[in-house]
Wavefront OBJ file of the C-alpha trace (Angstrom):
o trace
v -16.110 13.401 -5.874
v -18.479 12.172 -8.546
v -19.187 8.585 -9.489
v -18.206 9.406 -13.077
v -14.729 10.483 -12.000
v -14.119 7.325 -9.998
v -15.360 5.019 -12.755
v -13.652 6.618 -15.722
v -10.331 7.411 -14.083
v -8.294 5.936 -11.248
v -8.508 3.423 -9.783
v -8.614 1.757 -13.166
v -10.468 -1.440 -13.990
v -7.026 -3.043 -14.312
v -4.856 -1.558 -11.588
v -1.975 -2.663 -9.379
v -0.797 -2.122 -5.832
v 2.554 -0.605 -6.702
v 5.761 -2.461 -5.883
v 7.753 -4.483 -8.417
v 10.647 -6.910 -8.170
v 14.027 -5.202 -7.846
v 16.186 -5.761 -10.943
v 19.454 -7.641 -10.389
v 21.434 -4.614 -11.551
v 19.834 -2.527 -8.811
v 20.423 -5.167 -6.137
v 24.095 -5.300 -7.110
v 24.409 -1.513 -7.057
v 22.866 -1.297 -3.612
v 25.393 -3.803 -2.265
v 28.185 -1.813 -3.918
v 26.934 1.352 -2.195
v 26.834 -0.419 1.178
v 30.401 -1.634 0.613
v 31.629 1.823 -0.328
v 32.334 0.847 -3.921
v 30.018 3.442 -5.475
v 28.659 6.775 -4.255
v 25.100 7.694 -3.331
v 24.931 9.767 -6.525
v 25.991 6.791 -8.637
v 23.381 4.584 -6.965
v 20.679 7.195 -7.564
v 21.603 7.352 -11.248
v 21.150 3.583 -11.525
v 17.837 3.806 -9.647
v 16.687 6.514 -12.063
v 17.572 4.368 -15.075
v 15.819 1.285 -13.686
v 12.702 3.284 -12.780
v 12.552 4.716 -16.312
v 12.768 1.169 -17.655
v 10.073 -0.006 -15.233
v 7.681 2.811 -16.137
v 8.073 2.021 -19.827
v 7.407 -1.673 -19.101
v 4.204 -0.815 -17.230
v 2.989 1.275 -20.146
v 3.999 -1.360 -22.706
v 1.874 -4.068 -21.058
v -1.128 -1.730 -21.158
v -1.376 -0.228 -17.673
v -2.850 3.261 -17.462
v -1.269 3.811 -14.041
v 2.444 3.666 -13.280
v 4.494 3.645 -10.096
v 8.229 3.743 -9.445
v 7.885 0.178 -8.184
v 9.248 1.378 -4.811
v 12.653 0.527 -6.288
v 14.409 3.066 -4.075
v 13.022 1.527 -0.864
v 14.222 -1.291 1.350
v 10.854 -1.533 3.096
v 7.476 -0.230 1.994
v 6.731 1.567 5.265
v 9.747 2.363 7.467
v 11.640 4.119 4.664
v 8.828 6.639 4.286
v 7.932 7.045 7.956
v 11.535 7.778 8.934
v 11.389 10.808 6.619
v 9.291 12.763 9.121
v 10.954 15.003 11.672
v 11.165 13.199 15.005
v 11.215 9.684 13.491
v 14.370 7.625 12.940
v 15.057 4.296 11.231
v 16.645 1.823 13.664
v 17.999 -1.695 13.797
v 16.088 -3.905 16.241
v 16.818 -7.185 17.995
v 13.862 -9.095 16.548
v 12.269 -8.934 13.097
v 8.583 -9.331 12.245
v 7.501 -12.995 12.239
v 5.887 -14.137 8.980
v 4.619 -17.653 8.322
v 7.776 -19.741 8.175
v 10.256 -16.869 7.816
v 11.424 -13.833 9.771
v 12.167 -10.444 8.240
v 15.364 -8.497 8.924
v 15.352 -6.784 12.307
v 14.551 -3.096 11.783
v 12.026 -0.529 12.918
v 11.280 3.130 13.548
v 11.718 5.113 16.740
v 10.044 8.401 17.665
v 12.626 10.533 19.450
v 11.006 13.968 19.118
v 7.727 15.604 18.135
v 6.463 14.279 14.802
v 6.126 16.884 12.089
v 6.638 17.545 8.408
v 9.122 20.174 7.346
v 10.259 18.438 4.179
v 10.459 14.819 3.034
v 13.052 13.209 0.812
v 10.474 11.055 -1.005
v 8.872 14.132 -2.509
v 11.867 14.140 -4.864
v 11.116 10.485 -5.629
v 7.577 11.384 -6.656
v 8.759 14.366 -8.725
v 10.994 12.045 -10.730
v 8.164 9.564 -11.300
v 5.815 12.346 -12.343
v 8.393 13.712 -14.781
v 8.659 10.400 -16.674
v 5.036 9.164 -16.483
v 4.046 10.761 -19.784
v 0.382 10.136 -20.581
v 0.026 7.541 -17.782
v -1.229 8.432 -14.302
v 1.572 8.490 -11.735
v 0.479 6.778 -8.518
v 2.484 7.196 -5.341
v 2.088 4.684 -2.510
v 2.897 5.615 1.073
v 2.235 3.809 4.351
v -0.888 4.732 6.242
v -0.358 6.915 9.317
v -1.656 3.981 11.337
v 1.582 2.160 10.574
v 3.567 4.608 12.677
v 1.148 4.343 15.544
v 1.235 0.532 15.483
v 4.898 -0.116 14.605
v 7.002 2.620 16.196
v 8.727 2.656 19.557
v 8.676 5.910 21.501
v 11.255 7.825 23.495
v 10.107 8.414 27.074
v 8.759 11.891 27.644
v 8.307 12.925 24.010
v 4.529 12.630 24.249
v 2.691 13.024 27.518
v -0.545 11.605 26.132
v -1.834 9.681 23.135
v -4.063 12.502 21.881
v -1.076 14.797 21.394
v 0.715 12.080 19.445
v -2.309 11.390 17.248
v -2.820 15.082 16.486
v 0.833 15.549 15.489
v 0.701 12.445 13.305
v -2.444 13.626 11.528
v -0.981 17.099 10.938
v 2.249 15.645 9.542
v 0.260 13.552 7.065
v -1.952 16.442 6.047
v 1.190 18.443 5.316
v 3.039 15.749 3.347
v -0.094 14.967 1.315
v -0.407 18.648 0.392
v 3.285 18.775 -0.519
v 2.895 15.760 -2.836
v -0.184 17.351 -4.392
v 1.727 20.568 -5.011
v 4.247 18.543 -7.028
v 1.526 17.042 -9.210
v 0.320 13.972 -7.311
v -3.317 13.211 -8.143
v -3.423 9.515 -7.207
v -2.212 8.593 -3.731
v -2.401 5.164 -2.114
v -2.175 4.497 1.629
v -0.840 1.026 2.444
v -2.012 -0.360 5.762
v -1.347 -3.724 7.416
v -2.552 -2.581 10.852
v -6.135 -3.613 10.005
v -4.962 -7.222 9.847
v -4.820 -7.307 13.650
v -8.620 -6.976 13.795
v -9.383 -9.735 11.300
v -8.615 -12.788 13.473
v -9.051 -13.817 17.063
v -5.290 -14.233 17.325
v -4.765 -10.669 16.136
v -7.329 -9.219 18.506
v -5.731 -11.089 21.409
v -2.349 -9.618 20.481
v -3.865 -6.140 20.726
v -5.256 -6.923 24.167
v -1.834 -8.159 25.271
v -0.482 -4.726 24.330
v -3.166 -3.098 26.472
v -5.311 -2.027 23.508
v -9.050 -2.503 23.244
v -9.779 -3.760 19.698
v -13.091 -1.902 19.330
v -11.600 1.412 20.468
v -8.502 0.921 18.338
v -10.590 0.273 15.216
v -12.294 3.624 15.649
v -8.967 5.338 16.257
v -7.583 3.779 13.063
v -10.546 5.140 11.110
v -10.291 8.583 12.693
v -6.597 8.881 11.847
v -7.210 7.930 8.212
v -10.177 10.236 7.799
v -8.601 13.270 9.446
v -5.279 12.761 7.660
v -6.997 13.025 4.266
v -9.721 15.490 5.276
v -7.930 18.519 3.792
v -6.979 16.919 0.484
v -7.903 18.880 -2.645
v -11.001 17.726 -4.501
v -9.011 16.388 -7.454
v -6.653 14.239 -5.373
v -7.873 10.644 -5.356
v -6.863 8.637 -2.281
v -7.170 4.866 -2.072
v -6.115 2.457 0.654
v -4.608 -1.006 0.360
v -5.353 -3.367 3.252
v -2.815 -6.173 3.506
v -2.170 -9.195 5.710
v 1.572 -9.150 5.157
v 3.766 -9.682 2.112
v 7.379 -10.851 2.484
v 9.064 -13.372 0.193
v 5.656 -14.843 -0.718
v 4.615 -15.298 2.915
v 2.120 -13.500 5.165
v 1.647 -12.843 8.868
v -2.131 -12.783 9.285
v -5.362 -14.437 8.151
v -9.043 -13.699 8.572
v -11.979 -12.228 6.667
v -13.117 -8.598 6.826
v -16.353 -9.304 8.711
v -15.191 -8.216 12.174
v -14.497 -4.623 11.048
v -16.476 -4.529 7.799
v -18.817 -1.720 8.835
v -15.854 0.532 9.602
v -13.748 -0.391 6.576
v -16.549 -0.373 4.005
v -18.872 2.183 5.530
v -16.748 4.449 7.698
v -13.629 5.447 5.758
v -13.522 8.546 3.577
v -11.139 7.095 0.994
v -12.081 6.965 -2.695
v -11.180 3.326 -3.190
v -10.080 0.183 -1.381
v -7.529 -2.353 -2.635
v -8.476 -5.619 -0.936
v -6.857 -9.042 -0.689
v -9.210 -11.740 -1.922
v -6.742 -14.159 -3.495
v -7.269 -17.168 -1.221
v -9.145 -18.560 1.779
v -7.131 -16.346 4.170
v -9.261 -13.402 3.117
v -12.729 -14.865 3.663
v -15.746 -14.281 1.448
v -17.299 -11.250 -0.201
v -20.229 -10.948 2.237
v -18.622 -8.060 4.190
v -18.915 -5.942 1.037
v -22.608 -5.563 1.841
v -21.557 -2.681 4.099
v -20.346 -0.575 1.159
v -22.739 2.367 1.396
v -21.444 4.790 -1.244
v -21.802 4.631 -5.033
v -18.506 6.513 -5.443
v -16.355 4.028 -3.487
v -14.282 1.852 -5.813
v -13.572 -1.695 -4.647
v -10.421 -3.128 -6.215
v -10.561 -6.900 -5.924
v -7.124 -8.423 -5.329
v -8.004 -11.781 -6.872
v -4.702 -12.407 -8.635
v -1.969 -13.482 -6.237
v 1.392 -11.719 -6.422
v 3.022 -14.390 -4.271
v 3.450 -17.115 -6.924
v 3.901 -17.216 -10.667
v 1.191 -19.687 -11.648
v -1.684 -18.010 -13.477
v -5.201 -18.350 -12.141
v -7.996 -19.638 -14.347
v -9.553 -16.620 -16.097
v -13.007 -18.159 -15.805
v -12.666 -18.716 -12.065
v -11.605 -15.090 -11.595
v -14.577 -13.891 -13.659
v -16.866 -16.056 -11.550
v -15.479 -14.494 -8.379
v -15.958 -11.001 -9.767
v -19.574 -11.915 -10.523
v -19.944 -13.191 -6.964
v -18.602 -9.910 -5.556
v -21.027 -8.040 -7.818
v -23.886 -9.512 -5.790
v -22.855 -7.098 -3.016
v -21.368 -4.156 -4.947
v -22.435 -3.045 -8.455
v -20.059 -4.291 -11.145
v -19.276 -0.739 -12.255
v -17.794 -0.030 -8.819
v -15.476 -3.030 -8.977
v -11.936 -3.203 -10.363
v -9.256 -5.918 -10.537
v -5.640 -6.030 -9.360
v -3.025 -8.348 -7.895
v -3.687 -8.927 -4.203
v -0.515 -7.065 -3.177
v 2.677 -5.688 -4.643
v 5.367 -7.987 -5.988
v 8.047 -6.701 -3.617
v 6.888 -4.973 -0.459
v 10.500 -5.375 0.674
v 13.688 -5.296 -1.381
v 13.924 -9.105 -1.263
v 10.780 -9.519 -3.361
v 8.351 -12.402 -3.738
v 9.286 -15.828 -5.077
v 8.552 -15.409 -8.761
v 10.525 -14.234 -11.786
v 10.267 -10.879 -13.511
v 8.622 -12.542 -16.503
v 6.057 -14.202 -14.221
v 5.447 -10.810 -12.629
v 4.621 -9.272 -16.010
v 2.483 -12.270 -16.954
v 0.452 -11.596 -13.810
v -0.024 -7.959 -14.812
v -1.049 -8.926 -18.348
v -3.435 -11.465 -16.813
v -5.140 -8.731 -14.786
v -5.475 -6.496 -17.847
v -6.824 -9.299 -20.061
v -9.471 -10.378 -17.570
v -10.494 -6.774 -16.827
v -10.891 -6.078 -20.548
v -13.215 -9.070 -20.853
v -15.318 -8.178 -17.798
v -15.625 -4.409 -18.354
v -15.955 -4.221 -22.139
l 1 2 3 4 5 6 7 8 9 10 11 12 13 14 15 16 17 18 19 20 21 22 23 24 25 26 27 28 29 30 31 32 33 34 35 36 37 38 39 40 41 42 43 44 45 46 47 48 49 50 51 52 53 54 55 56 57 58 59 60 61 62 63 64 65 66 67 68 69 70 71 72 73 74 75 76 77 78 79 80 81 82 83 84 85 86 87 88 89 90 91 92 93 94 95 96 97 98 99 100 101 102 103 104 105 106 107 108 109 110 111 112 113 114 115 116 117 118 119 120 121 122 123 124 125 126 127 128 129 130 131 132 133 134 135 136 137 138 139 140 141 142 143 144 145 146 147 148 149 150 151 152 153 154 155 156 157 158 159 160 161 162 163 164 165 166 167 168 169 170 171 172 173 174 175 176 177 178 179 180 181 182 183 184 185 186 187 188 189 190 191 192 193 194 195 196 197 198 199 200 201 202 203 204 205 206 207 208 209 210 211 212 213 214 215 216 217 218 219 220 221 222 223 224 225 226 227 228 229 230 231 232 233 234 235 236 237 238 239 240 241 242 243 244 245 246 247 248 249 250 251 252 253 254 255 256 257 258 259 260 261 262 263 264 265 266 267 268 269 270 271 272 273 274 275 276 277 278 279 280 281 282 283 284 285 286 287 288 289 290 291 292 293 294 295 296 297 298 299 300 301 302 303 304 305 306 307 308 309 310 311 312 313 314 315 316 317 318 319 320 321 322 323 324 325 326 327 328 329 330 331 332 333 334 335 336 337 338 339 340 341 342 343 344 345 346 347 348 349 350 351 352 353 354 355 356 357 358 359 360 361 362 363 364 365 366 367 368 369
């Protein structure tokens, strides 16, 4: 993939991670569906209408890339992963612990061999693609590492880890090809598993699970690289690395230094969406390991967790600081994460959400004139 393609197309100088706050009408409809007051077809019709409205709003503020806001999903990762054969969505006893709040107890369970035969979210992408118009339709899916790190496994399904990894990679290769066949040219892999390597606390948690951090880092990279190795030349794949995003909280801190050589020099993705919105993310020094002129670095300098707008000058100064390690033409700007990785959403209003997006676009237009 050429440098020209990366710089003149996606990821755009003003981009975004993907999820948006769920409209009140949609929240109400989902409750009505759960209570048996409306049918699945009626809920889908409301979802369609709200996604059309969202896509138009993204275009109206000036974005060149649109998503469906993940409006059909409860959770950014489990909803997608449970669409593979052999994987089921389950209720669990304990939810993931974020700073000061705990998410609803749910998870995924592997009860048979993992494979792709079809996937219900392909229809979700087809709808987005059909309404995107002249904007680029981006589809965000969880990284395959999320299944490896978050699923529970039925005894006897896999006799060894290598068999599991190979099935997981093949399933992703197949679903990526299926999305491409329906017109997807901009795919984003969302991955919070890297957060475990960014702090001493996270690395200790891996050891407690019997995992060697150094070996697991390399396995993470292998799974990403092999999963996208068969993608067509004109399919751009980026990855978003996140430290948790639930109702404006997080579950991990730490800079990228510990695994910077792998993340910035060992992944075959076309771009990286990176959290750099506060001190939790560390400095820009790890970017010195970027070793390709065609790797786009999307700086998540605008927080999606709160509505207050950052000083434009301070953001421009931080972009200039990052440009000491990566050429300015390889850099882009975005919010640090989505606005609603889960259906609950972050603690800001819809108007504040759109102000954040306009803020990204305004600053990007000033920096990359």
